[in-house]
N, C-alpha and C positions, 0 to 999 in steps of 0.2 A: 482801904483799898478793895477793889473788885476781886473776888475769887477767880474770875475769868482772865484777869489782867495778865497773868503769867503765861496762859495758853491761848493766844488768839485763834489758834485753829480749832480749839475746843469751844470757845465762845461762839464762833461762826457755825460749827456743827450744831451747837445747842438752840441757836437762833433761828433754825430753818423749821420749816414746817412740811409735813408729808403732803404731796400732792394727791389728787383723787385716784389716779391710775395707781400710783404707789401704794395707797391704801388697799386698793383692791388685790394687788399682787402679794403685798405684804400678808393679807389675811389668808388669801390662798396658799401661799407657800407655809404658813403657820398650820393651816389644817392638814396639808399633805404630809409635811414632816411629822406631826403627832400621829397621824394615822399609820404611816410607815413604821414608824417606832413602835407603835402599838401592835401592829400585825407581827412585826420581827420579834417583839418580846413575848407575844403570846405563843409564837411558833417555838421559840427557845425554851420558853418556861414550860411549855407542854411536853417537849422532848425530855427536858430535865425533871419533870414533874416538881417543879419549884416555883411558887408563885412570887417569890422575891425577885427572881430574874425578871420576870414580867414586869413588876413594879419598878425595878431599876431601869429597864429599857424606857418605860413611860416617863420616868423621871428625867432620864438623860434627854429624850425627845422634847419634852417640855422646857428644859433648861437650854438646850441649843436653840430651839426656836425662839425662846426669850431674848437670848443674847442677839439673835440674828433680827428679829421682828420689832422689839420694843424701842430700841434706839433709832433715832431719825436719820438713817444712813443715807449718804448722798445718792446710793443707786435707787433709792425709793422716790427721789425728786427729780426725775429725768423728764417730767411733763409739767412745767409750771402752769399755773392758772393765769391767763392774761384777762384782767379785769376791764370791764367797761369804763372808758374814761368818766370821769365826773363831770356833770354838766351844771354850771352854775345857775342857768335859768330855771332849773327845777327848784331850787332853793329859794329863788325869788317869789316863785309862785307859792311855795309853802308859807312864806311870811306874810302874803296876803291875808286879811282877815276872812273868816269863813263865811261863804255865802250861801244862801238857801240853794238847794239843788236845781230849782226851777231856772234861776238866773244863770247858773253855770251851763245848763243845757241850752239856754238861749244864746250865750256867749259862743258855745261850740258851733251852733247852727249859723250864727252869724260869720264866724270865721270859715266854716266850710262853704257858704254861698259867695263870700268874697274870693276864695281859692277858685271857685268854678269860674 
């Protein structure tokens, strides 16, 4: 049995892929969160004169940002990519044997002359 059979919601979540805008905002959110925790940690650590506090803030920021940014949460998938439809004519052209470049250029010229 599939490990995801018991939880269809989990398998639907795991099957998704983050869209491009989601990747951008996820990375930006990660950077901002780590910098904010780093600055706060530096300030608190400086006031307490304890480097461990700074490190704990950085660790907390890294952990929280990992939980928010690493999984493919649905809010990172709000702009799905619409792919160009597949054209079967292109496949037929690729199946033809390779012609010398000069012959291909002649055929293109003939087609463009017919279109005019």
